[in-house]
Phi, psi and omega in degrees: 000183181283135175261312179064306176240128179242101179289151183237147176234113178259127186252130171228119179055039177080358180252149175278120181233162169236132184251149174263124180058026177075002187243284189276132179292137179249327185219138170245109184263005172081215186299125182287343188298307179296330179293314180296322181303319179285313181301323185298341181290346177248009177128218187271138180251141175271125178243121185242127178272092184295323179300314180294323179298324181273356183071030180240065182082194180201171178242037191301309184297320179298315182290327175298322177294319179295327176301325181281338183283318191199165178291119178227155168253132189250133177222169178107106175076018177269097189239357180216167186296324181297313180296318180301311182294324181298319179292322179294319178293329181287351176107005175300131179297319178217159172242148180252117183250129183259253184309324187278004185287079176242154183311319182303319179282313186297325181296340182269002186242154177294117190307315187292350182251013181242128174248129177266125179268126176238117178263123185239134174244112182052043174084358179250137180290131177236155183225185175054066179060028175070015183269336184251137177268147184251343184076002180268142181277133183304310186293325177296322180293322178300314181296319180300321190252356190297334180272357184252359181218164181269350182191165174237142169247108182254118180254125175273097191301320185293346181253351188298125176073002185257359175056038188252008184091156185254177185259090186293327181294315179292322177301318180300316181296319178300314181298321181295332186257000190274358182065225180265008176282133184281134182261132171243130182252135176231157175110101172082008181282120186233346187234155176299323181299318178297320179296319179296316180294319177297318179300321177297327177285345183098014182250147171273158179247122175266123188234130177235281187311314185298326180284318182293328180275350182086001178300324180231123177284141181307314182295324181294317178295320183293320185271355184310315183280358186286145176230167174205148175254008178282135179303328181277358176076007182278157175257121173303138187229115177272129179255127178231163172273182184295335179278357178093003178287130180288127180262329181173176179241129178225193181226154182224159165220184186298324180298313183290324178296317180300317180295319180294317181293319182292316186269339184074028180236165180282097182237132187226176179246113180283143180294336183254316191245017174077209186297129177217147177254125178301127175086359182301326179262322185274341184090351178275068185283170179234139169263123181283125177265311182198150172249130177246154175249141182279177186296328181272356178067025179233007179220140177253156169234124173262120175262119188230160170259105187271126179257175173071215188279354181125189187273324188283143179295343180274003174095358176270164183293321180239162179284359176254019178102205184293150172284168178226178171068211187296323184290327177290319177299317180300315179299319181296317180296321180296320180287328176296320180295326181282316188267342176047063179298143184296142175073011182278130176294329180295322177299319177303317181295320178298324185277342188233084183303327181293320178295316179299317178299318180296317180296319179299315181295318181297312183290326178296320178296316181295322178293322179299326183270346184298141183240310184282156179306319182290326175295318180298317179301310184296315183288323179294322178298317177301310185295321179294322177301309181293326177297315180292328174297315179300317180297313181295322181296328181275358180072024181258152177256154179299332177302323181294324178293317180296320178298320179295320177296319178299318180298317180293330179296337181272356179293136175260340177267118186275142174276145179293137181266091181232160177283139180289332184265358186284000000 
């Protein structure tokens, strides 16, 4: 989806810092975890290991932990294929490769997950913490590498950390030459208006200093490209759970989005009664996971972890009535476990782990032997029922299983597919 604003976390010795011109530290914002938790609510965050980039140690374990927390793109010190693959396996959505971005390395990596970082000083590519000039032209380099990577991160070094505004003309030229690789611009971006203009060019804005100093509020930068044709100026907002099921339609404005990003809760703007928090009265609150913007920039999606009876004021999970399928089965099992209705076979399974284990083995065997489509449907339904009972009994949610599957889909190093008993 659209990122538009990419907040950045630069790490030195385990601390979040902001540097001026890549050299002198200006701000120490401390532990990156709470910062990432907030940044993740607007999309993907860039995390850069400044120590590794400088060859002065690294923040590897910390960044591996951040990879598990939220979607991040990782940069700093990625100079060989082993390091690149290790970050992709660790769950980094993308990796940012700088000096080492040569065709030989890039050809060995999944194109859509590689961002090439080009640091430019007055249109010339510079390297090594921006201390060495290469004599290479920025735009020529973009053309050379655009078919080998999924994106470019172009930093205008002379503007970095100086809050002086960015170079929109050069950004436009980069976008025109980048092919289908997505451009992210960094260096000197301080205003919502600049983010909106970059978005119009087709570029995302990477922002650090302006957010840390408070010059630019995260919500203001995030909502900058949004438009609406509604007379009241509100943005229609689709609310979904982590599995993508639509829970309902509400409305937002910059005030409610700012409140939601700051608190991490489902907060919206009612057409009649102003700012409201979902569940504030009923107890069915929401934990905000992420806000997305649609392709036309006029609709939001809130992805939430919905608690209690569901989203609808009438007590159903969605405003379109009951949920269906696996998520409805999961909800039913959780309520059976809580309410323990008399004579329920499901309660017996919760109480008797040995019986549940026997049923799982039995049903897995039957599914393994099933041949016709209708047999596969019946046996898979049996196995999924017992699987979800096992999940509910362990106090785990199906969302956690889905997240684990998503994480495995991002592995680039494949495990051998062999039989355990062979």
